[in-house]
N, C-alpha and C positions, 0 to 999 in steps of 0.2 A: 541658636542663629548661624552658626558656622556649618551645620549639619543642614539647615535649610539653603542656606548659601551653595553648599555643595551639591545638593539635589538640583538646585536650579540652573547650577553651572553645567551639570551633567545633561540636563534636559535641552538645555539651549545649544549645548555642543553636538548634541544628536539631531536636534532639529535643523542645524546649519549642514551637517552631512547629508541628512536625508534631502535638503532641498537641492544640494549641489550634486546629486546623483538621481538621475530620471530614466525611464525605460519608456519609450513610445511603443506601443504593441498593438498589433492587429491590423494595421493599414496596408494598402497597396502601396509600395514605395518604388516611386520613379527616381532613381538616384542621381540623375544628371549626365551619366556616361553614354544614355543612348540606348542601352540594351532592354532585355525584356524585363518589365516589372517583377518586383518581388512581393509575393502575396502572403498574407499574414506575417507582415515584417516585424522585425524588433531592433529597436536601435537604442543602445545604451549610451547615457551621456554623464560624464563626469565633469563637473565645473563647466567651462566653455566648450569642451571639446567632446567629439564623438569618439567612444572607446571601441564599440564593436557593432557591426550591422549583420543581421542574418533574419531567419524567421523564426515561427515558434516551434518548428520541428528539430531545430539544430542549435538554439541559442537559449541558453538558461539565464534567467534573472536573478542576479545574486539577492542577498538580503539588504534589506536597507534602501532600496530604491523606490522612489515615487513613481508608480505607475500610472501613466497617461494613456487611456485608450484611444485609439485611432481607429477602431472599428468603422468600416463603412466609407472610409475616406480615403482619398489620395493625398500621399504624403511625399511632397518634393523639397528640393533644395529652396532656400530662399531666393526670389527673383533678384534679378538684376535689370535696371534700366540704363542702357550705354550713353542716352543723350536727355539729360534733364537741364533745366534752367531753374535752380531754387530762387533765384532773385525774381522771377515771374510766377504769376498766379493766374493766368487766363484773362487779365485785362486786355482790352482791345486797343488801348491807345500807347503805344512804347513811349512816346514822347512825354504824353502827361505822367505816365507811371515812373520813368526814370527821374523826371524833375521833381514829383512829388515825394517820392518814397526811398529815395538812394540814402539817406541818411538813418533809415531803419532797415535797410535790408539785412544787415547783420543781427540786428536786435529782434526782429519782429518777422519780417517777410521769409527768408532764407530758413529760419529753424522751423516755422510754420510749414512750409514746402516739405522740409526732410521730415517732420513727424507724418505729414499726411503720406508720403512715399512709404513709411515703415508700416502704417496702420493698412497699407494696400498689399502688404507681403512682399515690398520691396527692401531685401536687407543690405544690398549693395548698389550704388548709384555712380555714375560718372556725370559730374557737373561741369558742362562745358561753356564757361564763359559769365564771369561775374567780378566784381573788384577784388584785387588781390587779397589785401588785408582781411575783407570779410569772409572770403572764401577759405582762407587757412584757419582762420578762427572757428568758423562755425564747424569745419571738419574736425578740428582738434577737440572742440567741446564735445561732439558726438563721441569721439575715441575715448574721451575721459568719462564718458556717461553724464556729463551735466545736463545734456538734452537728448530728447529721443531722436532717433533718425537712422537711416542705413548707413553703412559704412561708406563713406564718401569719397571718391578720388576726383580731385578738382585741376581745371587747368589754369584758373584765375583768368586775366584778360585775353580776349582774342589777339592774334598778331595779325595785323593786313598793312596795307599800302597806306591808307590814310584813314582815321576814325571817323565816322559820321559825326556831324556837330552834335554836341551835347553827351557822347558817349565815351568821352576821352577817358573816363576812370576805369571803365571796363573793356575798352578797345585801344590797343597800344598801336600807334603808326610806326612804320619801319623806314629809316632814312638811310640807305647804305648797309652795305656788308658789315661794317663794324659793328653799327648800330643794332643790325639784326642778330649778330653773336650776342652784343652786351644786353639786349633785352631778354633773348633766353638764359643767360647767365643770372640776370636778376631774379626770374621766375625759379631756377633752380635753386639759387640761394634762399629764396623764401620758402621752398620746400613743395611746390606743386607735383603733381602726379603724372601729368602728361602736359603736351603743348598743343595748343589750338590754332591752327591756321586758316584764315579764309581770305578770299578775294587775291590769292597769290598769283592769279595770272594778271594782276594790275602792277605787282612788284616787278623788278628785273628778275632773271633767272637766278642770278649769283645770289641776291638777298633770299630768295627762297630755299635755294640749295643751302646756304649757310645756317638758316634756323632749323633745317632738319638734321645737317650734319653736327651742329652744336647740342641739339636734343639728344641725338644718339651719343654723342660722346659722353653724356651724364647718365645712359641708360634710360631715358625718357622716350616713350613712343609720341609721336605725332599723328594728330587727328586733322583731318582736311576737310573743308567744305567741298561739295561737287556740284555745285548749281550750275555751272557752265562748261561746256565741253573743253575749253582750254585749261580750266582748273584741274580737270581729271587728267588730260594729257600731262600737264607739268607736274602734277601731283605724282604721277606713275613714274617719271623720270627722276625726280629728286628722291623718291623713296619715302612717300607718306605711308603710314602703316595701317592707317584706319579711314576710309572716306565716309562722309556723312551724307544722308538724304539720297534720293534719286535724281534730283535736280533737272536740268535741261528744260525748265519751262514746261511749255505744251507740246515739244517735240514727242513723236509717238515712240521713239526707240533710241537707244544709243548708237551714234555712228559705227559703221563697220572696223574703222582703224582703233577706235577706243576699244572696241571687243577684243580685237586682234593684240592690242597691247597688254589688255587684262589677261588674256588667256597666255601671253608670253612670260607675263610676271608669275601667274599662279602655276606654271610649270616648273618654276625655280624651286625645288624642294628645299635646297639649301638655305633660302630665304626665309622660310616658314610661311604659314598662311597670309594671304591677303584678306583683310578684313573690311567688311562694309555694313553700315548701319542705315538702312533705307529709311526709316522713321515717316512710315506712311499713313498711320492711322488718322493724324490731323487733318491730312488732305481728303483721304478717302471718305472718312465720316462725315466731313463738312454738310454736305447737302442733307444728309439724315438728320443731323443736328439741328440744321436749320429750319427743317420741316417738323421735327419731332422733339421740342426742346426741354422735354421733362427733365434731362439728365442736368439740365442748368439749374433746375430748382433743388438738387441734391444739397444737402448741407454738410456732405463729406469736405467739401473744399472750403469750409469756414473755419475748421480745425485750427486754432492758434491765430486766428485775426482778429483784430477788433472789429467792432460792428461798422465804424465809419469806411473801413477799406472793405469790408464786404459789400455795403452798400455801394461804394465807389465802382467794383467790380461788375456788380450787377448790373447797375445803371448803364456800364460800358458795352455790355452784351445784351441790352434789352431788345433789339432789332438784330437778329442774327443775318438777317438777309442783307442787310445794309453795310456790313463790314467789307471795308476796302481790301482788307488783307487777304480775303477768298474770293474776290471776285472772279479772278482767273481759275479757280480750283475746279470748276465744272469741265473746264476743258482739260485740265491736267489730270483728273482723276482716272480717265479711262486709260492713260498711259502707264499707270503704276505697275499693275501686274505684270504687264510685258517686260518693264525695265527690270523688276525683281528678279524675272525667270531669266532674263539675259546674263544677269550678274550670277545667280546661283549657276547656270549652265555654263558660265565662262570659269567655274571653280574659285568663286570667291567664297569665304566663309560669312554669312551673314549673321549679324547681332540684332537683338532686340533693343530698340530705343525709341524714343517717342518724340523728342523736341517737347517734352511736358513744360507746361507753363506759358505756351504760345496762346494767342486768344482761345478763350472757350475750351482750353484743354488743361484739365486740372490734374494735379498729381494723384488724387485719389482714385483717377478712373482711367488715366492715359495708356498705362502697360498693358494691363488685361485686355484693352481694346485693340492695341497693337497685336497681340497673340491672336486674337478673334479674327482680325482681319486676315492675317497669315493663314490660319487653318480653315476658316468658313468662307473666305471669299477667294484667296489665292490657291486654295487647296494644298499647302504645305502640309506634309506629315506633322501630327501633333507632338510626336516625340522629337522630331527634328527642330520643332519651333522651340520646344522646352529646353531642348540643349543650347539653344541660341541665346537662352535667357538664364542659362546658369553655367554649364562646363565652358563654354567658349569665352564668355566675357572675362571670367577669372582667367583663362588661358591668355587672353589678349592683354589683360592688366598684370600678367606676372606673377599671379597670387594663386595659382592653381593648386599650389602646396598647401594652401590654407582654406579655400573657399571654392564654391561651384558644384560640388557634389556632396553627397551624403555618404561618407566614407571615412574609414578610421584615421585619426589624428588630425581631421579638419574642424574646423568650428562649427559647432551646433546652429547653423543658420537654416532653419527648417520651416516650411508652412505646410498647413492642412487645409483641404477642403472636402466637405461632404460630397460623396459620388465620384463618378469616373471621370476624370478630367481628360483623359485621351480620348474620350467619346464626346464630352461636352467641355470644350476648353473654356466657354464664357462663366463656368462655375468659378473661376479665379475673381470674378467680380465681388464674390463674397467669401473672403477667405477666413476661415474658421480660428485658425491659431497660427500665430507669428511668434517664432522663437528666434531671437537673435543671441549668439555667443551662450547658448544654453539657458537663456532667461526668457520666459516667456512674457512677451510685451503687448500680446492681445490675446 
């Protein structure tokens, strides 16, 4: 009996070691740094981390490694989506959604959204706006391995002058400078990863400045909406780190004074990059989705949702052309490319983010659609676009020592797709393998 037990123990130990050591072999590696791909690549992984990166001509695979063939595939860092809303999942009526499901955001909706993101190859995501306790708890459960999802960076509630009626659990109003600092301190104490600021053109300048200063005092970045010209102007003055959306409604371009302010800011190397997440795909693809609604029939967005919620979402988007949310979009859509190019030419670092979760925009589809618009519609370079979804987000969130590229010492967050993703970026809609922290999750 002891001998049998001993043999079983040895075999089990070997199996665990074998499972912990993996070699991805043969694929075209796009490592996230933006340089030339590495062909016939070899990536050695031990446990959660990458130990060596090379190619078949210079990298030996030690004994005991599980060999995973990536022949004929593009191999990339796991993607980031820098603007998601896990508390939303495509429903067209926010008022109905919030009042009906807020009590199950933490237990059902947010875990479902996180799982969908992970299965789409999103191994890291920034969740910008949700109830505080739910945000922290869902993030922590993912980190503990209790539920599947990307590594989440959460802001918790929006900070704004006055919450919209019925949104007080995830939008916090600001009443004076002292309150501004107190609200930031409460978020810091709870453990958020960044601060979300919106409608700051409706605050006093002193309130908005206090939010940024307090966040920076604790080492947190501040993410600010850029819907209106004055939001951008004030945001630049108070030191917002990362602007969201292209905004400015149907105006054809950013005013000259704003572009001048952006150029002045991006010229200050000592301040580091100015980041901008344009979130264009939801607007850009609306008319196509309205006229070709087949994607709405996909069941990928059903993952983790009970049937009655699936039915509710489906009912709310039955007539895509009638949604009030998008009625101005056909006028806004032609302005998007010019605004993105204005920002890029002014020296900002663009980040891939989607506003995923807004009406008809599902977590299993949004991110690859954003990359597709950048490359195939706006004609941005594919390597530039991939870097905006890998290296730069990790840099912005100050975790580039652990994430964002496929390089030694970093977490093995890796995705693979069959074919040349630099030539055909839309291949990302069908990710073949997703690895997070060295574990194959798809």
